[in-house]
Wavefront OBJ file of the C-alpha trace (Angstrom):
o trace
v 35.809 20.520 157.342
v 38.246 21.663 159.901
v 41.155 23.983 159.192
v 44.008 21.363 159.367
v 42.279 19.209 156.721
v 41.872 22.178 154.367
v 45.537 23.102 154.760
v 46.565 19.484 154.189
v 44.345 19.181 151.096
v 45.626 22.479 149.662
v 49.235 21.387 150.270
v 48.616 18.023 148.599
v 47.113 19.710 145.530
v 50.046 22.118 145.312
v 52.582 19.279 145.501
v 50.640 17.264 142.894
v 50.610 20.272 140.548
v 54.347 20.783 140.932
v 55.053 17.105 140.296
v 52.941 17.174 137.128
v 54.872 20.198 135.891
v 58.144 18.292 136.358
v 56.861 15.599 134.022
v 57.225 17.859 130.949
v 60.500 19.795 131.183
v 61.204 19.675 127.427
v 58.184 21.808 126.603
v 59.487 24.706 128.644
v 60.522 27.962 126.946
v 64.079 27.352 128.149
v 64.336 24.169 126.037
v 63.167 26.068 122.951
v 66.022 28.571 123.363
v 68.574 25.857 122.599
v 69.397 25.086 118.970
v 67.477 22.213 117.427
v 70.443 20.936 115.446
v 74.180 21.502 115.605
v 76.256 19.916 112.836
v 80.039 19.885 112.752
v 82.114 18.563 109.861
v 85.892 18.603 110.112
v 88.945 17.078 108.489
v 88.948 14.915 105.419
v 91.129 15.417 102.369
v 89.534 18.848 101.822
v 90.235 19.923 105.417
v 86.630 20.821 106.243
v 85.903 23.158 109.163
v 82.130 23.597 109.014
v 79.753 24.459 111.845
v 75.992 24.689 111.230
v 73.453 25.654 113.903
v 69.692 25.528 113.248
v 67.027 26.922 115.574
v 63.520 25.597 116.162
v 61.972 28.218 113.881
v 64.253 27.610 110.889
v 66.873 30.258 111.534
v 70.435 29.124 110.847
v 74.048 30.128 111.350
v 76.822 28.619 109.225
v 80.529 29.091 109.812
v 82.822 27.678 107.155
v 86.423 28.570 107.770
v 86.493 32.371 107.906
v 83.087 32.819 106.236
v 79.816 33.172 108.126
v 76.271 32.984 106.831
v 73.034 33.732 108.705
v 69.557 33.144 107.331
v 66.228 31.372 107.548
v 65.286 28.054 105.990
v 62.322 27.736 103.643
v 58.857 27.158 105.112
v 58.836 23.625 103.688
v 62.180 22.748 105.269
v 61.192 24.318 108.587
v 57.965 22.301 108.566
v 59.954 19.084 107.985
v 62.201 19.941 110.940
v 59.303 20.910 113.204
v 57.545 17.615 112.549
v 60.652 15.626 113.451
v 61.494 17.754 116.469
v 58.057 17.124 117.952
v 58.578 13.343 117.747
v 62.291 12.598 118.152
v 64.095 12.818 121.483
v 67.576 14.368 121.736
v 70.559 12.397 120.433
v 74.145 12.822 119.290
v 75.596 10.905 116.346
v 79.303 11.016 115.489
v 80.753 9.331 112.415
v 84.396 9.126 111.331
v 85.492 7.769 107.958
v 89.072 6.900 108.984
v 89.339 6.971 112.807
v 92.880 7.654 113.961
v 94.140 7.710 110.383
v 95.223 10.452 108.014
v 92.588 12.679 106.464
v 89.937 11.453 108.920
v 86.656 13.263 108.300
v 84.424 13.666 111.351
v 80.719 14.439 111.070
v 78.750 15.003 114.239
v 75.137 16.024 114.716
v 73.610 17.032 118.039
v 69.825 16.940 117.870
v 67.742 18.573 120.616
v 64.285 17.384 119.645
v 61.355 17.882 122.006
v 59.795 14.467 121.421
v 59.887 11.299 123.460
v 60.591 8.806 120.674
v 64.135 7.441 120.727
v 65.543 7.868 117.222
v 66.548 4.693 115.444
v 69.984 4.479 113.850
v 68.317 5.061 110.467
v 66.517 8.189 111.744
v 69.741 9.530 113.247
v 71.534 8.905 109.941
v 68.673 10.602 108.060
v 69.043 13.755 110.193
v 72.841 13.733 109.759
v 72.614 13.225 105.984
v 69.952 15.920 105.710
v 72.209 18.324 107.634
v 75.246 17.581 105.470
v 73.165 18.028 102.304
v 71.810 21.340 103.633
v 75.349 22.431 104.482
v 76.467 21.685 100.914
v 73.479 23.590 99.520
v 74.140 26.650 101.678
v 77.844 26.659 100.813
v 77.130 26.425 97.080
v 74.965 29.595 97.278
v 77.894 31.698 98.505
l 1 2 3 4 5 6 7 8 9 10 11 12 13 14 15 16 17 18 19 20 21 22 23 24 25 26 27 28 29 30 31 32 33 34 35 36 37 38 39 40 41 42 43 44 45 46 47 48 49 50 51 52 53 54 55 56 57 58 59 60 61 62 63 64 65 66 67 68 69 70 71 72 73 74 75 76 77 78 79 80 81 82 83 84 85 86 87 88 89 90 91 92 93 94 95 96 97 98 99 100 101 102 103 104 105 106 107 108 109 110 111 112 113 114 115 116 117 118 119 120 121 122 123 124 125 126 127 128 129 130 131 132 133 134 135 136 137 138 139 140 141 142
């Protein structure tokens, strides 16, 4: 083989390798640094102001009004989250119980899953409901 062909072949392999790496950006360490779930609940008759952030390894941060709570979820709960994060793609779901009206309660979940499966409306609702239930459980422990 002559030298120009070797250079051309090496360049083609390098470009192919770079293109393959671009095919999987969600598996990068940078993606794992983002929170897996962010849940905000505000308004309503009770005047909620809750902010829950959950990391990929089960660590959480909860801010409720002036109170803050930091901890780690149980192994069972973390396993449940890990399984879903490996399958479900990112989504945001926002629900309001009385849009534009008095005492409107807003619940919003931002999910940063690493999967490729687009979450159905039922799966999005399941994640939101799970987050709200977890929020209530964490608040009741205080």
